[in-house]
C-alpha positions in Angstrom: 25.1 -26.3 11.3 24.5 -30.1 11.0 21.5 -32.2 12.1 19.7 -35.4 11.2 16.5 -35.7 9.2 13.6 -38.1 9.9 15.4 -41.0 8.4 18.5 -40.5 10.6 20.7 -39.3 7.8 23.0 -36.3 8.5 22.2 -33.2 6.5 23.6 -29.7 6.4 21.1 -27.1 7.6 21.1 -23.3 7.3 21.6 -21.7 10.7 18.7 -19.6 11.8 20.8 -18.2 14.6 23.5 -17.1 12.1 21.1 -15.2 10.0 19.5 -13.5 13.0 23.0 -12.5 14.3 23.8 -10.9 10.9 20.5 -9.0 10.8 20.8 -7.6 14.3 24.4 -6.7 14.0 23.7 -4.9 10.7 20.9 -2.9 12.3 23.1 -2.0 15.2 25.8 -0.7 12.8 23.2 1.2 10.7 21.8 2.9 13.9 25.3 3.9 14.9 26.0 5.2 11.3 22.8 7.4 11.6 24.2 9.0 14.8 27.7 9.4 13.2 26.2 11.2 10.2 24.3 13.5 12.6 27.4 14.2 14.7 29.9 14.4 11.8 32.2 11.9 13.3 32.7 8.1 12.6 34.8 6.8 15.5 32.0 5.1 17.4 30.3 3.7 14.3 33.7 2.1 13.2 34.2 0.7 16.7 30.7 -0.8 16.7 31.2 -2.2 13.2 34.4 -3.9 14.4 32.6 -5.4 17.3 29.8 -6.6 15.1 32.2 -8.3 12.7 33.9 -10.1 15.6 30.5 -11.1 17.1 29.1 -12.5 13.8 32.1 -14.2 12.4 32.9 -16.0 15.7 36.7 -15.2 15.6 38.8 -16.7 18.3 39.1 -13.2 19.8 35.4 -13.5 20.7 36.2 -16.2 23.2 38.5 -13.9 25.1 36.0 -11.0 25.1 32.8 -12.8 25.8 31.1 -11.5 28.9 28.8 -13.3 31.3 25.8 -11.5 32.8 27.6 -10.1 35.9 30.5 -8.7 33.9 28.1 -7.3 31.2 26.0 -5.6 33.8 29.0 -4.0 35.4 30.4 -2.8 32.1 26.9 -1.5 31.0 26.5 0.4 34.3 29.9 2.0 33.8 28.9 3.1 30.2 25.7 4.6 31.5 27.5 6.5 34.3 30.1 7.8 31.8 27.4 9.0 29.5 25.5 10.6 32.4 28.7 12.4 33.3 28.9 13.9 29.9 25.1 14.6 30.0 25.2 16.7 33.1 28.6 18.3 32.6 28.1 19.6 29.0 25.9 22.3 27.7 22.3 21.5 26.6 23.0 21.2 23.0 25.5 18.3 23.7 23.2 16.3 25.9 21.4 14.6 23.0 24.9 13.5 21.7 25.7 12.1 25.1 22.6 9.9 24.9 23.4 8.8 21.4 26.9 7.7 22.6 25.4 5.8 25.5 23.3 3.7 23.1 26.4 2.7 21.1 28.2 1.7 24.3 25.3 -0.5 25.4 25.2 -2.2 21.9 28.9 -3.0 22.1 28.3 -4.7 25.5 25.4 -6.7 24.1 27.3 -7.9 21.1 29.9 -9.7 23.3 27.3 -11.6 25.3 25.8 -15.0 24.5 23.0 -14.6 22.1 19.5 -15.3 23.4 16.1 -14.0 22.5 16.5 -11.4 25.2 19.8 -10.1 23.8 18.3 -10.0 20.3 15.3 -7.9 21.4 17.5 -5.5 23.3 19.8 -5.0 20.3 16.7 -4.2 18.2 15.3 -1.8 20.7 18.6 0.1 21.1 18.9 0.3 17.4 15.4 1.7 17.1 16.3 4.3 19.8 19.3 5.3 17.8 17.1 6.0 14.8 14.8 8.2 17.0 17.8 10.1 18.3 19.3 10.5 14.9 16.0 11.9 13.6 16.4 14.8 16.0 19.7 15.8 14.3 20.2 17.6 11.1 20.3 14.8 8.5 20.0 15.2 4.8 18.4 13.0 2.1 21.1 10.3 2.8 19.2 9.7 6.0 16.1 8.8 4.1 17.9 6.4 1.8 19.6 4.6 4.7 16.3 4.6 6.5 14.7 2.7 3.6 17.5 0.1 3.9 17.1 0.0 7.7 13.4 -0.7 7.4 13.9 -3.5 5.0 16.5 -5.2 7.2 14.4 -4.5 10.3 11.4 -6.2 8.9 13.5 -9.2 7.9 15.0 -9.3 11.4 11.6 -9.3 13.0 10.5 -12.2 10.9 13.6 -14.1 11.7 13.2 -13.4 15.4 9.6 -14.6 15.4 10.6 -17.8 13.6 13.4 -18.3 16.0 10.9 -18.0 18.9 8.5 -20.5 17.2 11.2 -22.9 15.9 13.4 -23.0 19.0 11.1 -23.0 22.1 12.8 -24.0 25.3 10.3 -26.6 26.2 9.8 -28.5 22.9 13.2 -29.0 21.4 15.4 -31.7 22.9 18.2 -29.9 24.8 21.5 -31.0 26.1 22.5 -29.3 29.3 26.0 -27.9 29.4 26.3 -28.6 33.1 24.1 -30.5 35.5 21.4 -28.3 36.8 22.1 -27.2 40.3 19.7 -25.5 42.8 20.3 -21.8 42.8 19.5 -19.1 45.3 17.5 -16.0 44.4 20.7 -13.9 44.1 22.3 -16.5 41.8 19.3 -16.6 39.6 19.3 -12.8 39.4 23.0 -12.3 38.7 23.8 -15.6 36.9 23.6 -16.3 33.2 20.2 -16.5 31.6 18.3 -19.8 31.7 18.1 -20.0 27.9 21.9 -19.9 27.6 22.2 -23.2 29.6 21.0 -25.3 26.7 22.0 -25.8 23.1 19.3 -26.5 20.6 19.7 -28.2 17.3 17.6 -27.1 14.4 16.7 -30.2 12.4 13.5 -30.1 10.4 13.0 -26.4 11.3 15.7 -25.1 8.9 15.6 -22.2 6.5 14.9 -24.5 3.5 11.6 -25.5 5.1 10.3 -22.0 5.7 7.1 -21.4 3.8 7.3 -18.7 1.2 3.9 -17.6 2.2 5.3 -16.0 5.3 7.7 -13.7 3.4 5.0 -12.9 0.8 2.5 -11.8 3.6 5.2 -9.8 5.4 6.2 -8.1 2.2 2.6 -7.2 1.3 2.1 -5.9 4.8 5.3 -3.9 4.7 4.4 -2.3 1.4 0.9 -1.4 2.6 2.3 0.1 5.8 4.8 2.3 3.8 2.1 3.5 1.4 -0.2 4.3 4.4 2.7 6.1 6.2 3.4 8.3 3.1 -0.2 9.2 2.5 -0.7 9.9 6.3 2.4 12.0 6.5 1.5 14.3 3.6 -2.3 14.3 4.1 -2.6 15.0 7.8 -3.5 18.7 8.2 -1.0 20.8 10.1 -2.7 23.5 12.1 0.5 25.4 12.9 3.5 26.7 11.1 6.0 24.7 13.0 7.9 22.3 10.8 8.1 18.5 11.6 11.6 18.8 12.8 13.2 18.8 16.2 15.3 21.6 17.5 19.0 21.4 17.2 21.6 23.1 19.3 24.1 25.5 17.8 26.9 23.0 17.0 28.6 25.5 14.7 28.4 29.2 14.0 27.8 30.9 10.7 31.1 31.2 9.0 32.1 34.5 7.5 29.7 36.8 9.2 30.4 38.7 12.4 28.8 41.6 14.2 31.8 43.8 13.7 34.9 44.2 11.4 38.4 44.1 12.9 41.5 45.5 11.2 45.2 45.1 11.9 45.0 41.4 12.8 47.7 39.1 11.3 47.4 35.6 9.9 45.5 34.0 7.1 41.7 34.1 6.7 40.5 30.6 5.7 37.6 30.4 3.2 35.0 28.0 4.3 32.4 26.1 2.3 29.9 26.0 5.2 26.4 26.6 3.7 24.9 29.8 5.1 21.7 30.1 3.1 19.8 29.3 0.0 18.1 32.1 -1.9 15.6 31.7 -4.7 14.4 34.7 -6.8 11.0 34.6 -8.5 8.8 37.2 -10.1 6.0 38.1 -7.7 3.5 38.6 -10.5 3.7 35.1 -12.1 6.1 33.0 -9.9 8.7 32.4 -12.6 12.4 32.3 -11.7 14.1 35.7 -12.0 17.5 35.6 -13.7 20.2 37.9 -12.6 23.2 38.8 -14.9 25.4 39.8 -12.1 26.2 38.7 -8.6 23.6 39.8 -6.0 24.4 41.6 -2.7 22.7 40.2 0.4 22.5 43.0 2.9 23.3 42.0 6.5 24.4 44.8 9.0 25.5 48.4 8.8 28.5 49.5 10.7 28.9 53.2 11.4 31.4 53.7 14.2 35.2 53.3 13.8 37.3 52.9 16.9 41.0 52.3 17.4 42.5 50.2 20.2 45.8 50.8 22.0 47.5 47.8 20.3 47.4 49.3 16.9 44.2 47.6 15.7 40.8 49.0 15.0 37.3 47.9 14.3 33.9 49.0 12.9 30.8 48.6 15.0 27.2 49.5 15.1 26.3 52.9 16.7 24.2 53.3 19.8 20.9 55.0 19.5 21.3 58.7 19.3 19.3 61.2 21.3 15.8 61.7 20.1 15.8 58.6 18.0 13.2 55.9 18.4 13.8 52.4 17.1 11.1 51.6 14.6 10.8 47.8 14.1 8.0 48.1 11.4 8.6 46.7 8.0 9.9 49.1 5.4 7.2 51.5 4.3 8.8 52.1 0.9 6.4 51.2 -1.9 7.3 49.7 -5.3 6.5 51.8 -8.4 4.4 49.0 -9.7 3.4 45.4 -8.7 5.6 43.9 -11.5 8.7 45.6 -9.9 8.6 43.3 -6.9 10.7 40.2 -6.9 10.1 37.5 -4.2 13.1 36.4 -2.2 12.6 32.9 -0.7 15.4 32.5 1.8 16.4 29.5 4.0 19.1 30.5 6.5 21.0 27.8 8.2 21.4 27.6 12.0 21.1 31.2 13.3 23.8 32.6 15.7 22.4 36.1 15.8 19.1 37.8 15.1 20.3 39.3 11.8 19.0 37.8 8.6 19.9 38.6 5.0 18.1 39.9 1.9 18.5 42.1 -1.1 17.7 45.6 0.0 15.5 47.5 0.0 12.8 45.0 1.2 9.1 45.0 0.8 6.7 43.0 2.9 4.6 40.2 1.2 1.4 38.5 2.4 3.4 35.5 3.6 6.3 37.4 5.2 6.7 36.0 8.8 5.2 38.4 11.4 8.3 38.1 13.5 10.6 39.4 10.8 11.1 43.1 11.4 13.0 45.9 9.7 15.1 48.2 12.0 15.1 51.4 10.0 17.6 53.0 12.4 20.2 50.2 12.1 19.1 49.4 8.5 18.9 45.7 9.0 16.4 42.8 9.1 16.1 41.1 12.4 14.3 37.9 13.5 12.9 37.9 17.0 12.5 37.0 19.7 16.3 36.5 20.3 15.8 33.8 23.0 14.4 31.4 20.4 17.5 31.5 18.2 19.3 28.7 20.0 16.6 26.2 19.1 16.5 27.1 15.4 17.7 24.5 12.9 17.0 26.8 10.0 14.9 29.8 9.4 12.8 30.3 6.3 11.2 33.5 5.2 9.9 35.2 2.1 10.2 38.9 1.5 10.0 41.2 -1.6 12.5 43.6 -3.0 12.4 46.4 -5.6 16.1 46.4 -6.3 16.1 44.1 -9.3 15.5 45.4 -12.8 16.5 44.2 -16.2 18.6 41.4 -14.7 20.8 43.7 -12.5 20.7 45.0 -9.0 20.1 48.7 -8.6 22.7 50.7 -6.6 20.4 53.2 -4.8 17.9 52.5 -2.0 15.8 55.3 -0.7 16.6 56.7 2.7 14.2 55.5 5.4 13.8 59.1 6.7 11.3 60.7 4.3 11.3 64.1 6.1 7.6 63.8 6.9 7.8 65.6 10.3 9.8 68.5 11.5 11.8 66.3 13.8 12.9 64.1 10.9 15.1 66.9 9.6 16.9 67.1 12.9 17.3 63.3 12.8 18.7 63.4 9.2 21.2 66.2 10.0 22.4 64.4 13.1 22.9 61.1 11.2 24.8 62.9 8.3 27.0 64.6 10.8 27.8 61.4 12.7 28.5 59.4 9.5 30.9 62.2 8.3 33.0 62.4 11.5 36.4 60.9 11.9 39.5 61.4 14.0 41.4 64.0 12.0 44.6 63.6 14.0 44.8 59.9 13.0 44.0 60.4 9.3 45.9 63.6 8.3 48.0 61.8 5.6 44.9 59.9 4.4 42.9 63.2 4.0 45.8 64.8 2.1 46.1 61.8 -0.2 42.3 61.9 -0.9 42.4 65.7 -1.5 45.2 65.3 -4.0 43.4 62.4 -5.7 40.2 64.5 -6.1 42.2 67.4 -7.3 44.2 65.3 -9.8 40.9 64.2 -11.3 39.6 67.7 -11.3 36.6 66.9 -9.3 36.9 69.4 -6.4 33.7 71.2 -7.3 31.9 68.2 -8.9 28.8 66.5 -7.5 28.8 64.0 -4.8 28.0 61.2 -7.2 31.0 62.0 -9.4 33.4 62.2 -6.5 32.3 58.9 -4.9 32.5 57.1 -8.2 36.1 58.5 -8.7 37.2 57.3 -5.3 35.7 53.8 -6.0 37.4 53.7 -9.3 40.8 54.4 -7.6 40.8 51.1 -5.9 39.8 49.2 -9.0 42.7 50.5 -11.1 44.9 47.6 -12.3 48.2 46.8 -10.5 47.6 49.4 -7.8 46.1 47.3 -5.0 46.3 43.6 -4.3 43.5 41.4 -3.0 44.8 38.8 -0.5 43.7 36.7 2.5 47.3 36.4 3.7 47.7 39.1 6.3 51.3 38.2 7.2 53.0 41.3 5.8 54.8 43.4 8.4 52.8 46.6 9.0 53.5 49.9 10.7 51.8 49.7 14.1 52.3 53.5 14.7 49.7 54.3 12.1 46.1 53.3 11.7 45.5 50.1 9.7 43.4 52.0 7.1 46.1 54.6 6.5 48.8 51.9 6.5 46.8 50.0 3.8 46.3 52.9 1.5 49.7 54.6 1.8 52.0 51.6 2.4 51.4 48.0 1.7 48.1 48.2 -0.3 47.4 44.5 0.2 44.3 43.2 2.0 40.8 41.7 1.7 37.4 43.2 1.2 37.2 44.7 4.7 40.3 46.8 4.1 39.1 48.0 0.7 35.7 48.9 2.1 37.1 50.6 5.2 39.5 52.6 3.2 36.9 53.9 0.9 34.5 54.7 3.7 37.1 56.7 5.6 38.2 58.5 2.5 34.6 59.6 1.8 34.4 60.9 5.3 37.5 63.0 4.8 35.6 64.7 2.0 32.6 65.3 4.2 30.5 62.6 2.5 28.4 60.5 4.9 29.3 56.9 4.5 28.9 53.6 6.3 30.2 50.0 6.0 27.8 47.2 5.1 28.6 43.5 5.8 26.7 40.6 4.3 27.3 38.2 1.4 27.9 38.7 -2.3 27.1 36.2 -5.0 26.8 32.5 -4.5 26.9 29.2 -6.4 23.8 29.2 -8.6 22.0 25.9 -8.8 20.6 25.4 -12.3 18.3 22.6 -11.3 16.5 24.4 -8.4 17.1 27.9 -9.7 18.5 29.2 -6.4 21.8 30.5 -5.0 23.9 28.5 -2.5 25.6 31.1 -0.4 28.5 29.8 1.7 30.8 31.3 4.2 33.4 32.1 1.6 31.0 34.5 0.0 31.0 36.9 3.0 31.7 40.4 1.8 31.9 44.1 2.9 31.1 47.1 0.8 30.3 50.8 1.3 27.1 52.9 1.1 27.5 56.6 0.5 24.8 59.2 1.2 23.4 61.2 -1.8 21.1 64.1 -1.4 17.6 63.8 -3.0 18.6 66.0 -5.9 21.7 63.9 -6.8 20.1 60.5 -6.9 20.7 59.2 -10.5 17.8 58.3 -12.7 17.3 54.6 -13.3 19.2 53.5 -10.2 16.7 54.1 -7.4 15.0 51.0 -6.0 11.5 52.0 -5.0 9.8 55.4 -4.6 12.0 58.5 -4.1 12.6 59.8 -0.6 13.0 63.5 0.4 15.7 62.2 2.7 17.9 61.2 -0.2 19.3 57.7 -0.9 22.2 55.4 -0.1 24.4 54.5 -3.1 26.3 51.2 -3.1 30.1 51.2 -3.8 32.2 48.1 -4.0 35.9 49.0 -4.1 37.2 45.4 -3.9 39.0 44.4 -7.1 37.6 41.8 -9.4 40.2 39.3 -8.2 37.9 38.6 -5.3 35.3 37.3 -7.6 37.8 35.4 -9.7 39.0 33.5 -6.7 35.4 32.4 -5.9 33.9 32.1 -9.3 34.5 29.0 -11.4 32.8 27.3 -14.2 29.5 25.6 -13.3 29.3 23.6 -16.5 31.5 20.7 -15.5 30.0 17.2 -14.7 31.2 17.5 -11.2 29.3 20.7 -10.6 26.2 19.4 -12.3 26.2 16.3 -10.0 26.8 18.6 -7.0 23.9 20.7 -8.0 21.7 17.6 -8.2 22.7 16.4 -4.7 22.1 19.9 -3.3 18.7 20.1 -4.9 17.8 16.7 -3.5 18.8 17.9 -0.1 16.6 21.0 -0.5 13.6 18.9 -1.5 14.2 16.7 1.5 14.2 19.7 3.8 11.1 21.2 2.1 8.9 18.2 1.8 10.0 16.0 4.7 11.8 17.9 7.5 10.2 21.3 6.9 6.7 20.4 5.8 4.5 23.0 7.6 1.0 24.1 7.1 1.8 26.7 4.5 3.9 24.5 2.4 1.4 21.6 2.7 -1.3 23.9 1.6 0.6 25.3 -1.4 2.1 22.0 -2.6 -0.5 19.5 -1.8 -4.0 20.7 -0.8 -4.3 23.6 -3.3 -3.4 21.5 -6.4 -5.8 18.7 -5.3 -8.6 21.2 -4.5 -8.2 22.8 -7.9 -8.4 19.5 -9.7 -11.4 18.3 -7.7 -13.2 21.6 -7.7 -16.9 21.1 -7.0 -16.5 17.5 -5.7 -15.1 18.3 -2.3 -17.5 19.6 0.4 -16.6 23.0 1.8 -15.9 21.8 5.3 -13.5 19.2 4.0 -11.1 21.7 2.3 -7.8 22.1 4.2 -8.1 25.9 4.7 -11.7 25.7 5.9 -10.9 22.7 8.1 -8.0 24.7 9.7 -10.2 27.8 10.1 -13.0 25.7 11.6 -10.6 24.1 14.2 -9.3 27.6 15.1 -12.8 28.9 15.6 -13.7 26.0 17.8 -10.6 26.6 19.9 -11.5 30.3 20.3 -15.0 29.4 21.4 -13.6 27.3 24.3 -11.2 30.1 25.3 -8.0 29.0 23.5 -6.6 31.5 21.1 -3.9 30.2 18.7 -3.4 33.5 16.8 -0.2 35.4 17.3 -0.2 38.1 19.9 0.0 41.6 18.4 2.7 42.8 20.7 5.4 40.3 19.8 3.8 38.0 17.1 4.2 34.9 19.1 1.6 32.4 19.9 0.6 31.8 23.5 -0.3 28.7 25.5 -2.0 29.4 28.8 -3.5 27.3 31.7 -6.8 26.9 29.9 -5.1 25.1 27.0 -3.2 22.8 29.3 -6.3 22.1 31.3 -8.2 21.3 28.1 -5.5 18.9 26.9 -5.1 17.2 30.2 -8.9 16.9 30.7 -9.3 15.5 27.2 -6.6 12.9 27.8 -8.2 11.8 31.1 -11.6 11.7 29.5 -10.3 9.5 26.6 -8.6 7.2 29.1 -11.7 7.0 31.3 -13.9 6.2 28.2 -11.5 3.5 27.0 -11.3 1.9 30.5 -15.1 2.0 30.9 -15.5 0.6 27.4 -13.1 -2.2 28.1 -14.8 -3.0 31.4 -18.3 -3.0 29.8 -17.1 -5.2 26.8 -15.5 -7.6 29.2 -18.6 -7.8 31.4 -20.9 -8.3 28.4 -18.5 -11.0 27.0 -18.4 -12.8 30.3 -22.2 -12.6 30.8 -22.8 -13.9 27.2 -20.3 -16.8 27.8 -22.1 -17.8 30.9 -25.5 -17.7 29.1 -24.2 -19.7 26.2 -22.6 -22.3 28.6 -25.9 -22.5 30.6 -27.9 -22.9 27.4 -25.5 -25.5 26.0 -25.7 -27.4 29.3 -29.5 -27.4 29.2 -29.5 -28.6 25.6 -27.4 -31.7 26.4 -29.6 -34.9 26.2 -30.0 -36.8 29.5 -28.8 -40.1 28.0 -25.4 -38.5 27.2 -25.2 -37.2 30.8 -25.8 -40.8 32.0 -23.0 -42.1 29.7 -20.5 -39.5 31.1 -21.5 -40.4 34.7 -21.0 -44.2 34.0 -17.5 -43.6 32.3 -16.5 -41.3 35.1 -16.7 -44.2 37.6 -13.7 -45.7 36.0 -11.8 -42.5 35.4 -12.9 -41.5 32.0 -13.7 -37.8 32.3 -13.8 -35.6 29.2 -11.0 -33.0 29.2 -11.9 -29.4 28.1 -10.1 -29.9 24.7 -11.4 -33.5 24.2 -14.4 -34.2 22.0 -17.1 -36.8 23.1 -16.1 -39.0 20.2 -12.5 -39.0 21.4 -13.5 -39.9 24.9 -15.8 -42.7 23.7 -13.1 -44.1 21.4 -10.5 -44.0 24.3 -13.0 -45.9 26.6 -13.8 -48.5 23.9 -10.1 -49.2 23.4 -9.6 -49.7 27.1 -12.6 -52.1 27.2 -11.2 -54.1 24.2 -8.1 -54.8 26.1 -10.0 -57.0 28.6 -11.5 -60.2 27.2 -14.8 -59.7 28.9 -15.0 -56.2 27.6 -14.8 -56.8 23.9 -18.6 -57.1 23.6 -19.2 -53.6 25.1 -16.3 -51.8 23.4 -18.5 -50.2 20.7 -21.3 -49.1 23.0 -19.8 -45.7 24.1 -19.3 -44.6 20.6 -22.8 -45.8 19.5 -24.3 -43.6 22.2 -22.1 -40.6 21.2 -23.2 -40.9 17.5 -26.8 -40.7 18.6 -25.9 -37.7 20.8 -24.3 -35.9 17.9 -27.5 -36.4 15.8 -29.7 -35.0 18.5 -27.4 -32.2 19.7 -26.2 -30.9 16.4 -28.6 -32.4 13.8 -31.8 -31.5 15.7 -33.3 -34.9 15.1 -34.9 -36.4 18.2 -34.7 -40.1 19.1 -37.5 -42.4 18.1 -39.0 -44.6 20.9 -37.1 -47.7 19.6 -33.8 -45.7 19.5 -34.4 -44.4 23.0 -35.0 -48.0 24.2 -31.8 -49.1 22.6 -29.8 -46.3 24.2 -31.2 -47.2 27.6 -30.3 -50.8 27.1 -26.8 -49.9 26.0 -26.2 -47.8 29.1 -27.6 -50.5 31.4 -25.4 -53.0 29.7 -22.3 -50.8 30.5 -23.4 -50.4 34.1 -23.8 -54.2 34.5 -20.6 -55.0 32.8 -18.5 -52.5 34.8 -19.7 -54.2 38.0 -17.3 -57.1 37.2 -14.0 -56.4 39.1 -11.7 -57.7 36.4 -13.3 -55.5 33.7 -13.4 -52.5 36.0 -9.7 -52.9 36.9 -8.4 -53.6 33.4 -10.4 -50.8 31.7 -9.6 -48.1 34.2 -8.1 -45.0 32.6 -4.5 -44.4 33.4 -3.8 -40.7 34.1 -1.6 -39.1 31.4 
């Protein structure tokens, strides 16, 4: 914009308003981008960016879209009502997104209004609220990078806004009214345009080129100091609980690839998804070093034991109901490792949970840091996380648990049966389980049984051991060019026969669920107890972080066959032997399954992908998911070891946490998990304590403010009284004389300024020239007595009295009194 300098020459000045518009529009777009990343859509951020470009560049389209206050209020009210409609009509996990959309709508309305300080502040506040809402969504490390950019621009915008307020005050810069000011009623003032928009201000000498660099230097130093303090405060503040610093997130998507049952006979194509399911890191429990596997691991999920057909020609596997006499035991697996070095730690982070089932390499073994709510259901042979009502608020679930199934870089095939035949009733339970897992509908699988019998006879294994027969049946499916792995289930099938029999005897094309189902049913036709297992196999190994990235496309199904205790092969049993036998893992799916998923991880693209995923993991671990355990292991313990002997015992993190818990127990608040469900409780005593503490702190602060104000007021009065008592009498006489002609010292005026002003007025009158210097002469002596502490000598006191008497006599003259009278300013 153009203006004129002090000499009247026209100069080109940088527009402060323009820079402020650019900053606020950029912050609005960044806030909307945060929300777009959290919701995985970019429509609203793009709309807001388009509005920001029009608002900042001043395109002609803006003149058509500019809104006054009345229209803007109506549109904003409509946006709020529309968002509230979505807020109350959708499920709870979408309400946060409805609020986020409302913030974007309001920003668009503000961008098309005339820019005033009020509009700028509102845009900044809405942008900050967008960041707060976005922080509650699941954002990765890109959120942290964009947040650093946002903070830099926000600090600059606040500096610009403060300079705008100082440089363009409504009451100090000459303004040109757009229209003559007209009296307005209360309603017009409320609904009309803002007062600030009725004037246009010109920035002349207050341009950007005159801004002192000291302002930016001080703001930069303050910003750096604030960031350093925030980082130290975030990582150093003790966390007394295990909850991560992350808000809950609704179940916006389900885990891809894992379901509670297996359905056969459905047509269509199964799409492989890349949705991340979990990350798994394997480390040696003895020394914490990464454990390297030479083959793909199997992550056990659920066991399916019942096979049912439906009238439409389909079928499905499902979990069995509890049998008579059985009691569900949710205790952790009691199987013990042969030695401490045989245990491998599994550190698992499962993404948003949609069921209570969690995954691990079986058999599992509890570790000291295994979550108390993680239970092993030995009847259903699965790990569950409870209570189930908390699953909807889980963003991710982290747990560590041991396993004895890894040895020499491979995963052992046998896991001991949970029933160790310790009691007499255990034998009944085992026989009942074997019978139920060997049963099948003979009328539906006559051809399949004959085919299996012929296959066993062909291999001359009719009288062989169970282990030899199950291996032979597994090898049948792995023979080349016999079966075809495919996710395309579009082939026409015979609906008059069971899908399993149709698969084995007819088309022989299917995915892992068909291969596993066929093998399990063929085992049952031979009287061998078998069950279907669903979970995940393999994953993409991250070489930087030494962990597996398991995605939806790694979902898999395999078979476990029962072996008597005397047939368990040596060197394949994970853990101590069980008198109840063991479960032997069989995977009949051809290797083409692995070939479709496996690819080289040595390319540059894969390395870059591993690096980004590892950064995302670090962001989750040390920012979003920093809880007390991870803080203790990663921050406090290393610092304590380095400063051993220099830190008082009470100041150590663990002792500090224990001390706080002890204090809470003494006042009746127990923060330890309840033994019956492992959850922490929060009763009325805790609430009463918190509310009482808050009220006490508020009362103390209010009393402190009142006392400090009372003390300050009393002190000010005493100081004023003392100062009044210290004022010499001759100066009081001078003020009284000058007051008769209107010269009274203002609160912000010094005695010298008052005396100089009076002397100048006297000098304007011919008869007052002789007394023009007398007021200032008396004030100089007053300064010496009042602030120098030097009293007047008798001669000086006499001269002061004479000067005041001269003033009194001179001011009796009407001409001097009228000419020297002070004119009110």
